[in-house]
C-alpha positions in Angstrom: 0.0 0.0 0.0 1.5 3.3 -1.1 0.2 6.2 1.0 1.4 9.9 0.8 1.0 12.1 3.9 1.5 15.9 4.2 0.8 18.3 7.0 -0.4 21.6 5.5 2.0 24.5 6.4 0.9 28.0 7.3 2.1 29.2 3.9 -0.3 26.7 2.3 -3.3 27.8 4.3 -6.4 28.3 2.0 -5.0 26.2 -0.9 -7.4 23.6 -2.4 -6.8 19.9 -2.1 -6.4 19.9 -5.9 -3.6 22.5 -5.7 -1.9 20.6 -2.9 -1.9 17.3 -4.8 -0.1 19.0 -7.7 2.3 21.1 -5.6 3.3 18.6 -3.0 3.0 15.2 -4.7 3.1 16.1 -8.5 -0.1 14.1 -9.0 -1.0 14.3 -12.7 -4.5 15.5 -13.8 -5.4 12.0 -15.0 -4.4 10.3 -11.7 -6.2 13.1 -9.8 -9.4 12.2 -11.6 -8.9 8.5 -10.7 -8.3 9.2 -7.1 -11.2 11.5 -6.8 -13.5 8.7 -7.9 -11.9 6.1 -5.6 -13.5 5.9 -2.2 -11.2 6.8 0.6 -8.3 7.7 -1.7 -8.1 11.4 -0.7 -8.6 12.3 3.0 -8.2 15.5 4.9 -7.9 14.9 8.7 -9.2 11.3 8.0 -12.3 12.4 6.2 -13.2 12.3 2.5 -13.2 15.7 0.9 -13.8 17.3 -2.5 -10.8 18.5 -4.6 -12.1 22.0 -4.2 -11.9 21.8 -0.4 -9.7 24.5 1.1 -7.1 23.3 3.7 -6.1 25.0 6.9 -2.7 25.1 8.5 -2.1 21.9 10.4 -4.5 19.8 8.4 -3.2 16.4 7.4 -3.7 15.4 3.8 -3.5 11.6 3.1 -3.5 10.2 -0.4 -3.6 6.5 -1.2 -1.9 6.1 -4.6 -1.8 2.3 -4.5 -2.8 0.7 -7.8 -6.4 -0.5 -8.1 -6.8 -4.2 -7.8 -7.0 -6.1 -11.1 -4.9 -3.7 -13.1 -1.8 -5.8 -13.3 -1.1 -9.0 -15.3 1.9 -10.0 -13.1 1.6 -13.6 -11.8 3.1 -14.1 -8.4 5.6 -16.9 -8.2 7.4 -18.3 -5.1 11.0 -17.8 -5.9 13.8 -16.6 -3.6 14.5 -12.9 -3.9 17.5 -11.1 -2.5 16.2 -7.7 -1.1 18.9 -5.1 -1.0 16.8 -2.1 0.2 13.2 -1.3 0.7 10.8 1.4 2.0 7.0 1.9 1.8 7.2 2.9 -1.9 10.2 1.3 -3.5 12.0 -2.0 -3.5 15.6 -2.8 -4.7 16.5 -6.4 -5.4 19.6 -8.3 -6.6 18.5 -9.8 -9.9 20.1 -13.1 -10.7 21.4 -13.7 -14.2 19.3 -16.1 -16.4 15.9 -14.8 -15.3 13.7 -12.5 -17.3 12.2 -9.4 -15.7 8.7 -10.0 -17.2 7.2 -12.7 -19.3 7.9 -12.2 -23.0 6.7 -13.6 -26.3 10.1 -15.3 -26.8 10.0 -17.2 -23.6 7.5 -19.4 -21.7 9.2 -19.2 -18.3 7.1 -19.4 -15.2 9.8 -17.6 -13.1 10.2 -13.8 -13.6 11.7 -11.2 -11.3 8.4 -9.3 -11.4 6.6 -12.5 -10.4 9.0 -13.1 -7.5 8.6 -9.5 -6.4 4.8 -9.8 -6.5 5.0 -12.9 -4.3 7.4 -11.2 -1.8 5.2 -8.0 -1.6 1.9 -9.9 -1.5 0.8 -7.5 -4.3 0.8 -7.5 -8.1 1.6 -3.8 -8.1 5.1 -4.3 -9.5 6.6 -1.6 -11.7 10.2 -2.0 -12.8 12.2 1.2 -13.0 15.6 0.1 -14.5 14.9 -3.0 -16.6 17.8 -5.5 -17.0 18.4 -8.0 -19.8 17.9 -11.7 -18.9 21.6 -12.3 -18.8 22.4 -9.3 -16.7 22.6 -9.5 -12.9 22.5 -6.9 -10.1 20.6 -4.0 -8.6 17.1 -3.5 -10.0 14.6 -0.9 -8.6 10.9 -1.7 -8.4 8.1 0.8 -7.7 5.2 -0.4 -5.6 2.7 1.8 -7.5 2.3 3.3 -11.0 2.4 6.7 -9.4 5.9 6.1 -7.9 7.0 4.5 -11.1 6.1 7.6 -13.1 8.0 9.8 -10.5 11.1 7.6 -10.8 11.0 7.5 -14.6 11.1 11.3 -14.6 14.5 10.9 -12.9 15.9 7.9 -14.8 18.2 9.6 -17.3 19.1 12.6 -15.2 21.9 13.3 -12.7 19.4 12.3 -10.0 19.5 8.7 -11.0 23.0 7.2 -11.5 23.4 3.6 -12.8 26.9 2.0 -12.4 27.8 -1.3 -14.0 30.7 -3.7 -13.8 31.7 -5.7 -16.8 34.5 -7.8 -18.1 35.4 -7.1 -21.7 37.7 -8.8 -24.2 40.9 -6.9 -24.7 41.9 -3.6 -23.0 40.2 -0.4 -24.0 42.5 2.5 -24.9 42.5 5.1 -23.5 41.7 3.5 -20.2 38.9 6.1 -19.5 36.6 7.6 -22.1 33.2 8.4 -23.5 31.4 6.5 -26.2 28.9 8.8 -27.9 27.4 6.6 -30.7 23.8 6.4 -31.9 22.1 3.0 -31.6 19.4 1.5 -33.8 18.0 -1.8 -34.9 20.2 -4.2 -36.9 18.0 -5.0 -39.9 19.6 -8.4 -40.3 18.5 -9.6 -36.9 15.4 -9.7 -34.7 17.5 -9.2 -31.6 20.6 -7.3 -32.4 21.1 -3.6 -32.2 24.0 -1.7 -33.8 25.7 1.6 -34.1 24.1 3.5 -37.0 24.0 7.1 -38.0 20.2 7.3 -38.0 19.9 5.6 -34.6 18.9 7.2 -31.3 21.7 9.0 -29.4 23.4 6.8 -26.9 26.2 7.8 -24.4 28.3 5.6 -22.2 31.2 6.5 -19.9 33.8 3.8 -19.3 36.8 3.3 -17.0 39.2 0.4 -16.9 39.5 -0.8 -13.3 42.0 -3.8 -13.7 43.6 -5.8 -16.4 44.8 -9.4 -16.6 45.4 -12.0 -19.3 44.0 -9.9 -22.1 40.8 -8.9 -20.5 39.7 -5.9 -18.5 37.3 -5.3 -15.6 35.5 -2.0 -16.5 33.1 0.4 -14.8 30.3 1.5 -17.2 28.1 4.5 -16.7 25.2 4.7 -19.2 23.9 8.3 -19.7 21.1 7.1 -21.9 19.0 3.9 -21.8 19.0 2.2 -25.3 18.4 -1.5 -25.7 21.6 -3.5 -25.2 23.5 -0.1 -25.0 26.5 -1.2 -23.0 27.0 -4.4 -25.0 26.7 -2.6 -28.3 29.0 0.2 -27.3 31.7 -2.0 -26.0 31.5 -4.2 -29.1 31.6 -1.0 -31.3 35.1 0.0 -29.9 36.4 -3.5 -30.4 36.0 -4.8 -26.9 32.8 -6.9 -26.6 31.9 -8.3 -23.2 33.2 -11.7 -22.3 30.6 -14.4 -23.0 28.4 -12.1 -25.1 27.0 -14.6 -27.7 25.1 -11.8 -29.5 27.8 -9.1 -29.9 31.0 -11.1 -29.3 31.9 -14.7 -28.9 30.0 -17.2 -26.8 32.2 -19.1 -24.3 30.1 -21.1 -21.8 33.2 -22.6 -20.3 34.3 -19.1 -19.4 31.0 -17.6 -18.4 27.5 -18.7 -19.6 26.2 -15.1 -20.2 27.5 -11.6 -21.1 29.7 -10.6 -18.2 27.6 -7.6 -17.1 26.4 -6.7 -13.6 24.3 -3.8 -12.4 26.7 -2.9 -9.5 25.2 0.3 -8.0 22.2 2.6 -8.1 22.3 6.0 -6.6 19.2 8.1 -6.8 17.3 10.9 -5.2 14.1 9.5 -3.6 11.2 11.3 -5.5 9.2 11.7 -2.3 11.7 12.3 0.5 14.5 14.0 -1.5 17.1 11.8 0.3 19.9 10.2 -1.7 19.7 6.5 -1.7 22.6 4.3 -2.7 22.2 0.5 -3.2 25.1 -1.9 -4.2 24.9 -5.5 -5.3 28.1 -7.5 -4.8 29.6 -9.2 -7.9 28.0 -12.7 -8.4 30.0 -15.9 -8.3 30.3 -16.4 -12.1 32.0 -13.0 -12.5 34.2 -13.5 -9.4 35.4 -16.8 -10.9 36.0 -15.0 -14.2 38.1 -12.3 -12.5 40.1 -15.0 -10.7 40.9 -16.7 -14.0 42.0 -13.3 -15.3 
């Protein structure tokens, strides 16, 4: 259940509930209409009120922005989930590699991260903020309502939402630190592949080599945009595909059974509290083994 609470300040005295919803919680006009029609969703001092009601200093405005029942198609599934951080509105989990985020047309898997989160939360209100590919592990943020999801998505590709990845690539990038600014679009020869192409969408990735051994490098990757397969495409485009990347490099299951890519850290400004939250997921066993072999 996602509930927003605000105590009206002296400066806000006389403002309408409608105005407070917009000013304090950035509630959209469409959501405001939905909430106004939902019994008990908007309360002032514990009592239902009209949007036009004027508030007094010290009044307590309570808004239930939880998703309405029956609006989600997520199927809960009993699967162990590693929770890294959680509050009333958001959940950060450590996604294992090899599991999809949602069910997709190309798979018939019963287990998904969304399904496991729905089972853990006891609610199908699961909204993924930073989606990860099936083969990618690490920190993934989930909003517990469509309202919080929309607020987080406003921050996603800004300085208020920093995504940091760890990856192992073939070869050693030179220079050891740089910026890849190369547009990405669909590869017309494949249903899955993306490629760098002049008419693609702008894509920007910062990289830094952290360590080198036996012809491979552990790199830190900071995506500044969010294109499909961006990190994998960008690293391949500079001649350093990720180890184990069967789509953009060379498959080597004896080395690692997936692209060596891990969502290592999320640092974001909480859209409700304004506090900076930092969540880190340790490197998984397969990447630790790969680094030891390096």
